[in-house]
C-alpha positions as YAML, in Angstrom:
chain: A
units: angstrom
residues:
- id: 1
  name: MET
  ca: [127.89, 117.56, 62.09]
- id: 2
  name: THR
  ca: [124.41, 117.18, 59.48]
- id: 3
  name: ILE
  ca: [121.29, 118.50, 60.68]
- id: 4
  name: LYS
  ca: [119.80, 114.76, 60.85]
- id: 5
  name: HIS
  ca: [123.08, 113.75, 63.08]
- id: 6
  name: ARG
  ca: [121.99, 116.70, 65.24]
- id: 7
  name: LEU
  ca: [118.62, 115.63, 65.55]
- id: 8
  name: VAL
  ca: [119.92, 112.00, 66.59]
- id: 9
  name: VAL
  ca: [122.36, 113.08, 69.29]
- id: 10
  name: MET
  ca: [118.76, 115.28, 70.77]
- id: 11
  name: ASN
  ca: [116.52, 112.23, 70.64]
- id: 12
  name: PHE
  ca: [119.34, 109.72, 71.85]
- id: 13
  name: LEU
  ca: [119.57, 112.04, 74.84]
- id: 14
  name: GLN
  ca: [115.74, 112.75, 74.92]
- id: 15
  name: LEU
  ca: [115.24, 109.16, 76.21]
- id: 16
  name: PHE
  ca: [118.40, 108.49, 77.90]
- id: 17
  name: VAL
  ca: [117.39, 110.86, 80.55]
- id: 18
  name: TRP
  ca: [114.16, 109.04, 80.94]
- id: 19
  name: GLY
  ca: [115.96, 105.48, 80.71]
- id: 20
  name: SER
  ca: [118.73, 106.30, 83.66]
- id: 21
  name: TRP
  ca: [115.93, 106.23, 86.13]
- id: 22
  name: LEU
  ca: [112.70, 105.10, 85.07]
- id: 23
  name: ILE
  ca: [113.01, 101.37, 85.47]
- id: 24
  name: SER
  ca: [115.46, 101.29, 88.12]
- id: 25
  name: LEU
  ca: [113.95, 103.81, 90.29]
- id: 26
  name: GLY
  ca: [111.10, 101.19, 91.71]
- id: 27
  name: GLY
  ca: [114.17, 99.22, 92.97]
- id: 28
  name: TYR
  ca: [115.85, 102.08, 94.51]
- id: 29
  name: MET
  ca: [112.94, 103.07, 96.44]
- id: 30
  name: HIS
  ca: [112.28, 99.56, 97.31]
- id: 31
  name: ALA
  ca: [115.69, 98.16, 98.31]
- id: 32
  name: THR
  ca: [117.24, 100.86, 99.52]
- id: 33
  name: LEU
  ca: [114.73, 103.66, 100.66]
- id: 34
  name: LYS
  ca: [112.24, 100.99, 101.81]
- id: 35
  name: PHE
  ca: [109.16, 102.50, 100.43]
- id: 36
  name: THR
  ca: [105.93, 100.75, 100.56]
- id: 37
  name: GLY
  ca: [104.03, 99.48, 97.46]
- id: 38
  name: GLY
  ca: [101.69, 102.04, 97.44]
- id: 39
  name: GLN
  ca: [104.43, 104.77, 98.06]
- id: 40
  name: ILE
  ca: [106.24, 103.38, 94.96]
- id: 41
  name: GLY
  ca: [102.98, 103.53, 92.86]
- id: 42
  name: SER
  ca: [102.04, 106.69, 93.81]
- id: 43
  name: ILE
  ca: [105.28, 108.37, 93.14]
- id: 44
  name: TYR
  ca: [105.30, 106.53, 89.36]
- id: 45
  name: ALA
  ca: [101.56, 108.02, 89.00]
- id: 46
  name: THR
  ca: [103.15, 111.62, 89.25]
- id: 47
  name: MET
  ca: [103.88, 110.96, 85.52]
- id: 48
  name: GLY
  ca: [99.92, 110.48, 84.81]
- id: 49
  name: ILE
  ca: [99.18, 113.43, 86.81]
- id: 50
  name: ALA
  ca: [101.54, 115.66, 84.74]
- id: 51
  name: SER
  ca: [100.55, 113.93, 81.51]
- id: 52
  name: LEU
  ca: [97.01, 115.41, 82.26]
- id: 53
  name: PHE
  ca: [97.85, 119.04, 81.77]
- id: 54
  name: MET
  ca: [101.64, 119.74, 81.10]
- id: 55
  name: PRO
  ca: [102.27, 118.54, 77.37]
- id: 56
  name: ALA
  ca: [99.23, 120.85, 76.49]
- id: 57
  name: VAL
  ca: [100.36, 123.92, 78.55]
- id: 58
  name: LEU
  ca: [103.75, 124.27, 77.45]
- id: 59
  name: GLY
  ca: [102.58, 123.30, 74.15]
- id: 60
  name: VAL
  ca: [100.30, 126.55, 73.93]
- id: 61
  name: VAL
  ca: [103.53, 128.46, 75.17]
- id: 62
  name: ALA
  ca: [105.98, 127.16, 72.50]
- id: 63
  name: ASP
  ca: [103.09, 127.66, 69.60]
- id: 64
  name: ARG
  ca: [102.38, 131.15, 70.93]
- id: 65
  name: TRP
  ca: [105.06, 132.86, 72.91]
- id: 66
  name: VAL
  ca: [108.54, 131.07, 72.92]
- id: 67
  name: ASN
  ca: [110.72, 129.27, 70.62]
- id: 68
  name: ALA
  ca: [109.99, 125.24, 70.91]
- id: 69
  name: GLU
  ca: [113.75, 124.45, 71.38]
- id: 70
  name: ARG
  ca: [114.00, 127.15, 74.41]
- id: 71
  name: VAL
  ca: [110.90, 125.46, 75.75]
- id: 72
  name: LEU
  ca: [112.31, 121.96, 75.30]
- id: 73
  name: GLY
  ca: [115.64, 123.42, 76.75]
- id: 74
  name: ALA
  ca: [114.49, 124.93, 79.71]
- id: 75
  name: CYS
  ca: [112.23, 121.70, 80.45]
- id: 76
  name: HIS
  ca: [115.37, 119.57, 80.78]
- id: 77
  name: LEU
  ca: [117.29, 122.20, 83.01]
- id: 78
  name: VAL
  ca: [114.57, 122.15, 85.31]
- id: 79
  name: GLY
  ca: [114.34, 118.51, 85.20]
- id: 80
  name: ALA
  ca: [117.94, 118.14, 85.75]
- id: 81
  name: ALA
  ca: [117.72, 120.29, 89.31]
- id: 82
  name: SER
  ca: [114.60, 118.28, 90.49]
- id: 83
  name: LEU
  ca: [116.95, 114.83, 89.78]
- id: 84
  name: LEU
  ca: [119.92, 116.38, 91.54]
- id: 85
  name: MET
  ca: [117.49, 117.28, 94.70]
- id: 86
  name: ALA
  ca: [115.79, 113.76, 94.52]
- id: 87
  name: SER
  ca: [119.11, 112.22, 94.96]
- id: 88
  name: ARG
  ca: [119.62, 113.73, 98.54]
- id: 89
  name: VAL
  ca: [116.50, 112.98, 99.76]
- id: 90
  name: SER
  ca: [115.00, 109.73, 101.50]
- id: 91
  name: ASP
  ca: [111.64, 110.41, 102.92]
- id: 92
  name: PHE
  ca: [108.41, 109.95, 100.80]
- id: 93
  name: GLY
  ca: [106.99, 113.53, 101.12]
- id: 94
  name: SER
  ca: [109.98, 114.88, 99.54]
- id: 95
  name: MET
  ca: [110.61, 112.22, 97.03]
- id: 96
  name: TYR
  ca: [107.09, 112.50, 95.64]
- id: 97
  name: PHE
  ca: [107.29, 116.47, 95.46]
- id: 98
  name: LEU
  ca: [110.42, 116.29, 93.57]
- id: 99
  name: MET
  ca: [109.57, 113.51, 90.89]
- id: 100
  name: LEU
  ca: [106.19, 115.38, 90.53]
- id: 101
  name: LEU
  ca: [108.22, 118.31, 89.37]
- id: 102
  name: ASN
  ca: [110.56, 116.32, 87.26]
- id: 103
  name: ALA
  ca: [107.43, 114.78, 86.00]
- id: 104
  name: MET
  ca: [106.02, 118.13, 85.24]
- id: 105
  name: ALA
  ca: [109.22, 119.09, 83.15]
- id: 106
  name: TYR
  ca: [109.98, 115.72, 81.47]
- id: 107
  name: MET
  ca: [106.54, 114.43, 80.16]
- id: 108
  name: PRO
  ca: [105.98, 117.98, 78.16]
- id: 109
  name: SER
  ca: [109.59, 117.38, 77.07]
- id: 110
  name: ILE
  ca: [108.64, 114.30, 74.90]
- id: 111
  name: ALA
  ca: [105.96, 116.21, 72.65]
- id: 112
  name: LEU
  ca: [108.61, 119.61, 72.41]
- id: 113
  name: ASN
  ca: [111.45, 117.10, 71.18]
- id: 114
  name: ASN
  ca: [108.93, 115.65, 68.47]
- id: 115
  name: ALA
  ca: [107.92, 119.14, 67.59]
- id: 116
  name: VAL
  ca: [111.20, 120.70, 67.35]
- id: 117
  name: SER
  ca: [112.73, 117.25, 65.35]
- id: 118
  name: TYR
  ca: [109.39, 118.01, 62.72]
- id: 119
  name: MET
  ca: [110.10, 121.64, 62.45]
- id: 120
  name: VAL
  ca: [113.87, 121.28, 62.04]
- id: 121
  name: LEU
  ca: [113.39, 118.59, 58.99]
- id: 122
  name: GLU
  ca: [110.57, 120.45, 57.50]
- id: 123
  name: LYS
  ca: [113.16, 123.77, 57.18]
- id: 124
  name: HIS
  ca: [115.95, 121.67, 55.81]
- id: 125
  name: GLY
  ca: [113.54, 120.21, 53.08]
- id: 126
  name: SER
  ca: [113.21, 116.71, 54.45]
- id: 127
  name: ASN
  ca: [110.57, 114.12, 54.52]
- id: 128
  name: ILE
  ca: [109.22, 113.61, 57.87]
- id: 129
  name: ILE
  ca: [107.34, 110.31, 57.05]
- id: 130
  name: THR
  ca: [110.56, 108.97, 55.92]
- id: 131
  name: ASP
  ca: [113.19, 110.70, 57.61]
- id: 132
  name: PHE
  ca: [112.13, 110.83, 61.49]
- id: 133
  name: PRO
  ca: [111.41, 107.47, 62.14]
- id: 134
  name: PRO
  ca: [115.32, 106.20, 62.10]
- id: 135
  name: ILE
  ca: [115.92, 109.23, 64.31]
- id: 136
  name: ARG
  ca: [113.45, 108.53, 66.91]
- id: 137
  name: MET
  ca: [114.96, 105.19, 66.87]
- id: 138
  name: TRP
  ca: [117.66, 106.39, 68.19]
- id: 139
  name: GLY
  ca: [115.75, 107.52, 71.13]
- id: 140
  name: THR
  ca: [115.08, 104.06, 72.04]
- id: 141
  name: ILE
  ca: [118.77, 102.99, 71.94]
- id: 142
  name: GLY
  ca: [119.45, 105.96, 74.15]
- id: 143
  name: PHE
  ca: [116.86, 104.36, 76.82]
- id: 144
  name: ILE
  ca: [118.62, 101.17, 76.30]
- id: 145
  name: ALA
  ca: [122.18, 102.70, 76.92]
- id: 146
  name: ALA
  ca: [121.04, 104.45, 79.68]
- id: 147
  name: MET
  ca: [119.72, 101.34, 81.74]
- id: 148
  name: TRP
  ca: [122.88, 99.60, 80.69]
- id: 149
  name: THR
  ca: [125.00, 102.05, 82.18]
- id: 150
  name: VAL
  ca: [123.10, 102.44, 85.39]
- id: 151
  name: ASP
  ca: [123.02, 98.60, 85.63]
- id: 152
  name: LEU
  ca: [126.73, 98.07, 84.78]
- id: 153
  name: LEU
  ca: [128.04, 101.09, 87.26]
- id: 154
  name: GLY
  ca: [125.99, 99.07, 89.81]
- id: 155
  name: TRP
  ca: [123.75, 102.18, 90.63]
- id: 156
  name: THR
  ca: [120.39, 100.54, 90.24]
- id: 157
  name: ILE
  ca: [119.47, 100.71, 94.07]
- id: 158
  name: SER
  ca: [121.43, 103.83, 94.60]
- id: 159
  name: HIS
  ca: [120.80, 107.46, 94.58]
- id: 160
  name: LEU
  ca: [123.90, 107.75, 91.78]
- id: 161
  name: GLN
  ca: [121.36, 106.94, 89.22]
- id: 162
  name: PHE
  ca: [119.79, 110.51, 89.43]
- id: 163
  name: TYR
  ca: [123.33, 111.96, 88.47]
- id: 164
  name: VAL
  ca: [123.22, 110.14, 85.41]
- id: 165
  name: GLY
  ca: [119.99, 111.30, 84.46]
- id: 166
  name: ALA
  ca: [120.76, 114.92, 85.59]
- id: 167
  name: ALA
  ca: [124.30, 115.09, 83.69]
- id: 168
  name: ALA
  ca: [122.36, 113.88, 80.35]
- id: 169
  name: ALA
  ca: [119.59, 116.30, 81.25]
- id: 170
  name: VAL
  ca: [121.93, 119.41, 81.48]
- id: 171
  name: LEU
  ca: [123.76, 118.37, 78.09]
- id: 172
  name: LEU
  ca: [120.36, 118.04, 76.37]
- id: 173
  name: GLY
  ca: [119.09, 121.09, 78.14]
- id: 174
  name: LEU
  ca: [122.10, 123.39, 76.93]
- id: 175
  name: TYR
  ca: [122.10, 121.38, 73.48]
- id: 176
  name: ALA
  ca: [118.68, 122.03, 72.81]
- id: 177
  name: PHE
  ca: [119.41, 126.04, 72.94]
- id: 178
  name: THR
  ca: [121.87, 125.59, 70.08]
- id: 179
  name: MET
  ca: [119.35, 123.75, 67.76]
- id: 180
  name: PRO
  ca: [118.02, 125.80, 64.67]
- id: 181
  name: ALA
  ca: [115.47, 128.27, 65.91]
- id: 182
  name: CYS
  ca: [112.01, 126.91, 66.05]
- id: 183
  name: PRO
  ca: [109.77, 130.31, 66.47]
- id: 184
  name: PRO
  ca: [105.94, 130.35, 67.50]
- id: 185
  name: ALA
  ca: [103.59, 131.00, 64.83]
- id: 186
  name: ARG
  ca: [102.00, 133.58, 67.01]
- id: 187
  name: ALA
  ca: [98.38, 132.27, 66.24]
- id: 188
  name: SER
  ca: [96.35, 129.19, 67.29]
- id: 189
  name: ARG
  ca: [97.79, 126.79, 65.09]
- id: 190
  name: GLY
  ca: [96.92, 124.14, 67.20]
- id: 191
  name: GLY
  ca: [93.33, 125.45, 68.64]
- id: 192
  name: SER
  ca: [92.78, 126.68, 72.32]
- id: 193
  name: LEU
  ca: [93.73, 124.80, 75.08]
- id: 194
  name: VAL
  ca: [90.54, 122.83, 75.44]
- id: 195
  name: SER
  ca: [91.08, 121.59, 72.11]
- id: 196
  name: LYS
  ca: [94.69, 120.35, 72.83]
- id: 197
  name: LEU
  ca: [93.98, 118.65, 75.78]
- id: 198
  name: GLY
  ca: [91.60, 116.98, 73.70]
- id: 199
  name: LEU
  ca: [88.29, 117.96, 75.78]
- id: 200
  name: ASP
  ca: [86.21, 119.10, 72.72]
- id: 201
  name: ALA
  ca: [86.39, 115.35, 71.79]
- id: 202
  name: LEU
  ca: [84.35, 114.52, 74.72]
- id: 203
  name: VAL
  ca: [81.51, 114.48, 72.76]
- id: 204
  name: LEU
  ca: [82.67, 111.21, 71.04]
- id: 205
  name: PHE
  ca: [81.67, 109.40, 74.42]
- id: 206
  name: LYS
  ca: [78.18, 109.80, 73.09]
- id: 207
  name: GLN
  ca: [79.03, 106.64, 70.39]
- id: 208
  name: ARG
  ca: [79.08, 103.31, 72.59]
- id: 209
  name: LYS
  ca: [82.12, 102.28, 70.16]
- id: 210
  name: MET
  ca: [83.95, 105.13, 71.27]
- id: 211
  name: LEU
  ca: [83.17, 104.86, 74.87]
- id: 212
  name: ALA
  ca: [84.23, 101.53, 74.99]
- id: 213
  name: PHE
  ca: [87.44, 102.45, 73.32]
- id: 214
  name: PHE
  ca: [88.47, 105.18, 75.37]
- id: 215
  name: LEU
  ca: [87.61, 103.41, 78.69]
- id: 216
  name: PHE
  ca: [89.97, 100.50, 77.38]
- id: 217
  name: ALA
  ca: [92.72, 102.92, 76.59]
- id: 218
  name: MET
  ca: [92.43, 104.27, 80.11]
- id: 219
  name: MET
  ca: [92.62, 100.59, 81.61]
- id: 220
  name: LEU
  ca: [94.71, 99.07, 79.13]
- id: 221
  name: GLY
  ca: [97.04, 102.48, 79.97]
- id: 222
  name: ALA
  ca: [97.69, 101.10, 83.61]
- id: 223
  name: ALA
  ca: [99.63, 98.29, 82.36]
- id: 224
  name: PRO
  ca: [103.12, 99.87, 81.17]
- id: 225
  name: GLN
  ca: [102.98, 101.56, 84.70]
- id: 226
  name: ILE
  ca: [102.71, 98.35, 86.37]
- id: 227
  name: GLY
  ca: [105.61, 97.18, 85.18]
- id: 228
  name: ALA
  ca: [107.78, 99.91, 85.27]
- id: 229
  name: SER
  ca: [106.86, 100.55, 88.96]
- id: 230
  name: PHE
  ca: [107.58, 96.73, 89.92]
- id: 231
  name: GLY
  ca: [109.78, 94.90, 87.63]
- id: 232
  name: GLN
  ca: [113.15, 95.81, 89.11]
- id: 233
  name: PRO
  ca: [111.62, 95.77, 92.93]
- id: 234
  name: PHE
  ca: [110.21, 92.05, 91.93]
- id: 235
  name: LEU
  ca: [113.98, 91.09, 90.28]
- id: 236
  name: TYR
  ca: [115.61, 92.49, 93.59]
- id: 237
  name: ASP
  ca: [113.99, 90.49, 95.77]
- id: 238
  name: PHE
  ca: [115.33, 87.44, 94.38]
- id: 239
  name: SER
  ca: [119.07, 88.63, 95.00]
- id: 240
  name: THR
  ca: [119.38, 86.40, 98.31]
- id: 241
  name: LEU
  ca: [117.74, 83.42, 96.77]
- id: 242
  name: TYR
  ca: [120.04, 83.85, 93.41]
- id: 243
  name: PRO
  ca: [123.04, 85.78, 94.34]
- id: 244
  name: ASP
  ca: [125.03, 84.65, 91.62]
- id: 245
  name: SER
  ca: [122.35, 84.85, 88.72]
- id: 246
  name: PHE
  ca: [122.28, 87.00, 85.91]
- id: 247
  name: ALA
  ca: [118.83, 88.56, 86.38]
- id: 248
  name: GLY
  ca: [119.73, 89.42, 90.32]
- id: 249
  name: ASN
  ca: [122.92, 91.08, 89.40]
- id: 250
  name: HIS
  ca: [121.86, 92.68, 86.13]
- id: 251
  name: PRO
  ca: [118.24, 93.36, 86.45]
- id: 252
  name: GLY
  ca: [118.41, 96.51, 84.00]
- id: 253
  name: LEU
  ca: [120.29, 94.42, 81.36]
- id: 254
  name: LEU
  ca: [117.18, 92.03, 81.68]
- id: 255
  name: MET
  ca: [114.67, 94.51, 81.38]
- id: 256
  name: SER
  ca: [116.24, 96.46, 78.52]
- id: 257
  name: ILE
  ca: [114.79, 93.40, 76.80]
- id: 258
  name: SER
  ca: [111.70, 94.95, 76.69]
- id: 259
  name: GLN
  ca: [113.04, 97.83, 74.81]
- id: 260
  name: ILE
  ca: [114.68, 95.74, 72.16]
- id: 261
  name: SER
  ca: [111.38, 93.86, 71.55]
- id: 262
  name: GLU
  ca: [109.55, 97.07, 71.27]
- id: 263
  name: THR
  ca: [112.01, 98.23, 68.39]
- id: 264
  name: LEU
  ca: [111.24, 94.95, 66.53]
- id: 265
  name: PHE
  ca: [107.77, 94.47, 66.93]
- id: 266
  name: ILE
  ca: [106.95, 97.85, 65.80]
- id: 267
  name: LEU
  ca: [108.37, 96.62, 62.32]
- id: 268
  name: THR
  ca: [105.82, 94.18, 62.30]
- id: 269
  name: ILE
  ca: [102.68, 96.32, 62.90]
- id: 270
  name: PRO
  ca: [102.13, 97.18, 59.16]
- id: 271
  name: PHE
  ca: [101.65, 93.18, 58.34]
- id: 272
  name: PHE
  ca: [99.58, 92.49, 61.46]
- id: 273
  name: LEU
  ca: [97.08, 95.49, 60.96]
- id: 274
  name: LEU
  ca: [96.40, 94.80, 57.33]
- id: 275
  name: ARG
  ca: [95.89, 91.25, 58.03]
- id: 276
  name: PHE
  ca: [94.05, 91.19, 60.91]
- id: 277
  name: GLY
  ca: [92.36, 94.74, 61.71]
- id: 278
  name: ILE
  ca: [92.75, 97.12, 64.34]
- id: 279
  name: LYS
  ca: [90.44, 95.35, 66.99]
- id: 280
  name: LYS
  ca: [92.30, 91.92, 66.61]
- id: 281
  name: VAL
  ca: [95.73, 93.55, 67.38]
- id: 282
  name: MET
  ca: [94.45, 95.67, 70.09]
- id: 283
  name: LEU
  ca: [92.97, 92.24, 71.52]
- id: 284
  name: MET
  ca: [96.49, 90.72, 70.98]
- id: 285
  name: SER
  ca: [98.18, 93.63, 73.16]
- id: 286
  name: ALA
  ca: [95.87, 92.79, 75.93]
- id: 287
  name: PHE
  ca: [96.68, 89.19, 75.91]
- id: 288
  name: ALA
  ca: [100.08, 90.05, 75.66]
- id: 289
  name: TRP
  ca: [100.37, 92.03, 78.73]
- id: 290
  name: ALA
  ca: [98.30, 89.14, 80.66]
- id: 291
  name: LEU
  ca: [101.47, 87.04, 78.93]
- id: 292
  name: ARG
  ca: [103.85, 89.58, 80.17]
- id: 293
  name: PHE
  ca: [102.35, 89.60, 83.90]
- id: 294
  name: ALA
  ca: [102.01, 85.82, 84.00]
- id: 295
  name: PHE
  ca: [105.58, 84.98, 82.90]
- id: 296
  name: PHE
  ca: [106.71, 87.15, 85.87]
- id: 297
  name: GLY
  ca: [104.43, 85.00, 87.88]
- id: 298
  name: ILE
  ca: [106.28, 81.92, 87.28]
- id: 299
  name: GLY
  ca: [109.53, 83.05, 86.26]
- id: 300
  name: ASN
  ca: [112.68, 83.20, 88.91]
- id: 301
  name: PRO
  ca: [116.41, 84.09, 88.04]
- id: 302
  name: GLY
  ca: [117.04, 80.09, 87.91]
- id: 303
  name: GLY
  ca: [115.33, 77.61, 86.19]
- id: 304
  name: GLY
  ca: [112.95, 80.06, 85.33]
- id: 305
  name: LEU
  ca: [114.74, 82.59, 83.64]
- id: 306
  name: ILE
  ca: [113.49, 81.62, 80.16]
- id: 307
  name: PHE
  ca: [109.94, 82.88, 81.61]
- id: 308
  name: LEU
  ca: [111.52, 86.16, 82.59]
- id: 309
  name: VAL
  ca: [112.96, 86.55, 78.98]
- id: 310
  name: LEU
  ca: [109.68, 85.72, 77.32]
- id: 311
  name: SER
  ca: [107.95, 88.41, 79.55]
- id: 312
  name: MET
  ca: [110.43, 90.95, 78.12]
- id: 313
  name: ILE
  ca: [109.96, 89.54, 74.56]
- id: 314
  name: VAL
  ca: [106.25, 90.00, 74.45]
- id: 315
  name: TYR
  ca: [106.30, 93.61, 75.99]
- id: 316
  name: GLY
  ca: [107.22, 94.58, 72.58]
- id: 317
  name: MET
  ca: [103.77, 93.50, 71.14]
- id: 318
  name: ALA
  ca: [101.74, 94.36, 74.24]
- id: 319
  name: PHE
  ca: [102.98, 98.11, 74.17]
- id: 320
  name: ASP
  ca: [103.50, 99.06, 70.40]
- id: 321
  name: PHE
  ca: [100.32, 97.08, 69.14]
- id: 322
  name: PHE
  ca: [97.92, 99.06, 71.37]
- id: 323
  name: ILE
  ca: [99.80, 102.54, 70.88]
- id: 324
  name: ILE
  ca: [99.98, 102.61, 67.24]
- id: 325
  name: SER
  ca: [96.65, 100.60, 66.48]
- id: 326
  name: GLY
  ca: [94.90, 102.85, 68.92]
- id: 327
  name: SER
  ca: [96.06, 106.12, 67.07]
- id: 328
  name: LEU
  ca: [94.87, 104.63, 63.78]
- id: 329
  name: PHE
  ca: [91.56, 103.73, 65.19]
- id: 330
  name: VAL
  ca: [91.16, 107.27, 66.42]
- id: 331
  name: LYS
  ca: [92.20, 108.53, 63.18]
- id: 332
  name: ASN
  ca: [89.77, 106.47, 61.17]
- id: 333
  name: GLU
  ca: [86.75, 107.15, 63.65]
- id: 334
  name: ALA
  ca: [87.09, 110.60, 64.80]
- id: 335
  name: PRO
  ca: [85.29, 113.37, 62.22]
- id: 336
  name: GLY
  ca: [87.36, 115.32, 60.21]
- id: 337
  name: ASN
  ca: [86.83, 118.72, 62.58]
- id: 338
  name: MET
  ca: [88.50, 116.90, 65.77]
- id: 339
  name: VAL
  ca: [90.82, 114.62, 64.52]
- id: 340
  name: ALA
  ca: [93.78, 116.41, 66.56]
- id: 341
  name: SER
  ca: [91.60, 117.00, 69.48]
- id: 342
  name: ALA
  ca: [90.64, 113.34, 69.59]
- id: 343
  name: GLN
  ca: [94.42, 111.95, 69.49]
- id: 344
  name: GLY
  ca: [94.69, 114.22, 72.67]
- id: 345
  name: LEU
  ca: [92.08, 112.78, 74.33]
- id: 346
  name: PHE
  ca: [93.33, 109.12, 73.42]
- id: 347
  name: MET
  ca: [96.77, 110.45, 75.16]
- id: 348
  name: LEU
  ca: [94.91, 111.77, 77.84]
- id: 349
  name: MET
  ca: [92.99, 108.59, 78.63]
- id: 350
  name: SER
  ca: [96.34, 106.22, 78.30]
- id: 351
  name: ASN
  ca: [99.31, 108.17, 79.31]
- id: 352
  name: GLY
  ca: [97.58, 110.41, 81.58]
- id: 353
  name: ALA
  ca: [94.57, 108.90, 83.46]
- id: 354
  name: GLY
  ca: [95.68, 105.37, 82.86]
- id: 355
  name: ALA
  ca: [99.15, 106.10, 83.94]
- id: 356
  name: PHE
  ca: [97.58, 107.55, 87.10]
- id: 357
  name: LEU
  ca: [95.55, 104.51, 87.69]
- id: 358
  name: GLY
  ca: [98.14, 101.76, 86.94]
- id: 359
  name: GLY
  ca: [100.29, 103.52, 89.74]
- id: 360
  name: MET
  ca: [97.90, 103.99, 92.18]
- id: 361
  name: VAL
  ca: [96.16, 100.74, 91.99]
- id: 362
  name: SER
  ca: [99.42, 98.56, 91.47]
- id: 363
  name: GLY
  ca: [100.58, 100.13, 94.51]
- id: 364
  name: VAL
  ca: [97.70, 98.97, 96.61]
- id: 365
  name: VAL
  ca: [97.47, 95.57, 94.82]
- id: 366
  name: VAL
  ca: [101.52, 94.89, 95.90]
- id: 367
  name: ASP
  ca: [100.58, 96.17, 99.56]
- id: 368
  name: TYR
  ca: [97.75, 93.48, 99.76]
- id: 369
  name: PHE
  ca: [99.80, 90.72, 98.93]
- id: 370
  name: THR
  ca: [102.81, 91.71, 101.31]
- id: 371
  name: ALA
  ca: [102.67, 90.33, 104.79]
- id: 372
  name: ASP
  ca: [105.10, 90.93, 107.40]
- id: 373
  name: GLY
  ca: [107.44, 92.83, 104.85]
- id: 374
  name: VAL
  ca: [107.59, 89.88, 102.21]
- id: 375
  name: LYS
  ca: [105.97, 89.98, 98.79]
- id: 376
  name: ASP
  ca: [103.85, 87.21, 97.46]
- id: 377
  name: TRP
  ca: [104.95, 88.11, 93.89]
- id: 378
  name: PRO
  ca: [103.51, 85.02, 92.40]
- id: 379
  name: GLY
  ca: [100.10, 86.21, 93.37]
- id: 380
  name: ILE
  ca: [100.74, 89.86, 92.70]
- id: 381
  name: TRP
  ca: [101.53, 89.31, 89.10]
- id: 382
  name: PHE
  ca: [99.05, 86.72, 88.65]
- id: 383
  name: ALA
  ca: [96.44, 89.33, 89.77]
- id: 384
  name: PHE
  ca: [97.71, 91.42, 87.09]
- id: 385
  name: ALA
  ca: [97.48, 88.84, 84.60]
- id: 386
  name: SER
  ca: [94.26, 88.48, 85.49]
- id: 387
  name: TYR
  ca: [93.20, 92.07, 84.96]
- id: 388
  name: ALA
  ca: [94.39, 92.01, 81.59]
- id: 389
  name: LEU
  ca: [93.07, 88.87, 80.82]
- id: 390
  name: VAL
  ca: [89.30, 90.00, 81.90]
- id: 391
  name: LEU
  ca: [89.98, 93.50, 80.15]
- id: 392
  name: GLY
  ca: [90.84, 91.60, 77.02]
- id: 393
  name: LEU
  ca: [87.78, 89.48, 76.86]
- id: 394
  name: ALA
  ca: [85.52, 92.61, 77.81]
- id: 395
  name: LEU
  ca: [86.80, 94.20, 74.83]
- id: 396
  name: ALA
  ca: [86.24, 91.22, 72.47]
- id: 397
  name: PHE
  ca: [82.24, 91.52, 73.54]
- id: 398
  name: VAL
  ca: [81.84, 95.20, 73.99]
- id: 399
  name: PHE
  ca: [84.11, 96.96, 71.42]
- id: 400
  name: ASP
  ca: [82.48, 96.78, 67.77]
- id: 401
  name: TYR
  ca: [84.74, 97.64, 64.91]
- id: 402
  name: LYS
  ca: [84.70, 95.59, 61.36]
- id: 403
  name: HIS
  ca: [87.83, 95.65, 59.54]
- id: 404
  name: ASP
  ca: [88.56, 97.21, 56.47]
- id: 405
  name: ALA
  ca: [91.92, 96.55, 55.04]
- id: 406
  name: ASN
  ca: [91.38, 99.17, 51.88]
- id: 407
  name: LYS
  ca: [90.25, 101.79, 54.35]
- id: 408
  name: LEU
  ca: [93.09, 100.98, 56.73]
- id: 409
  name: LYS
  ca: [95.75, 101.32, 54.07]
- id: 410
  name: ALA
  ca: [94.52, 104.56, 53.11]
- id: 411
  name: ILE
  ca: [94.76, 105.98, 56.64]
- id: 412
  name: ALA
  ca: [98.30, 104.47, 57.50]
- id: 413
  name: HIS
  ca: [99.86, 106.29, 54.57]
...
């Protein structure tokens, strides 16, 4: 097996582990464990909490003391243990603790997986820019494959989904130890922990444009968490009304259209960025989130199935357009001495604070629209759509950015 094929396997398993439970966990907690919206949202928010510090902490460990592939392997073995334990509990307190532990192990593994891939490719003389994206695409395929596996086995509202994730995590944990050695540089290659967290870039908040951007990153970063937390609980509530429907019986397959859309929309980003500029692409992302939630609000597994499908399709634009354009904006605007820390701050605000905000607030909204155990799903989704719409309109007026196609071409390559 060539080194590229080995990296394909590693990236496939990396997101297979996540895809086995990330989308279906909400349905399991809603339909089987009978958790409230606030409890479901807070458990999903553990990923935001872990993202605030664990990637930076373990990044320092891999940079200075322990081989990156070993840290990656250890993360997945700890994650596997936490998933196995989570499969055996049914109370909120235990589930919260175990999923927080899992998040602390899994969230840093995403960056570690990329770091190992980069180092291995460099050692073998490969071009990271051209060779890594096709390898990384197999990660998304792994995520989709895991969703399909859990769905087709009928385990989307069963604790057995944790067994799928745990088995894949054990396999990947052991596999990671067999990867080519990625030793630490034993020097502060990436700067201090403060720099890795992006905290030395806080000075950028003094600029009105950067302050608006980072606040927008945090608030829009809540949107993916909303869909992940409550997409499947929403579909499962239709199961009694549409017992023979595709969406009711195979919510995982339906939700996987979102990831398929993501792989396709990412190919369109260069055209949209160069044609319309970063600001308009970010606005497209905000309005696409509004459409995603609005389509959920008017869709159903019967005659409204087309709206559910459309919601999955626009997800690709909503998710990809902001993540990529936001990263390029930071690269364009941050001073040369803090480009890396500014990127860290962007991820902290979107994947950390934003994900935490999305998990916690969405749970409160769902509970607000719940009476006698019955959820007003149209009201819930229209509330989220209104949030994204207002966010987009606010960005249009407060975010000051002028499109320069030539400059964008320079930083994009």
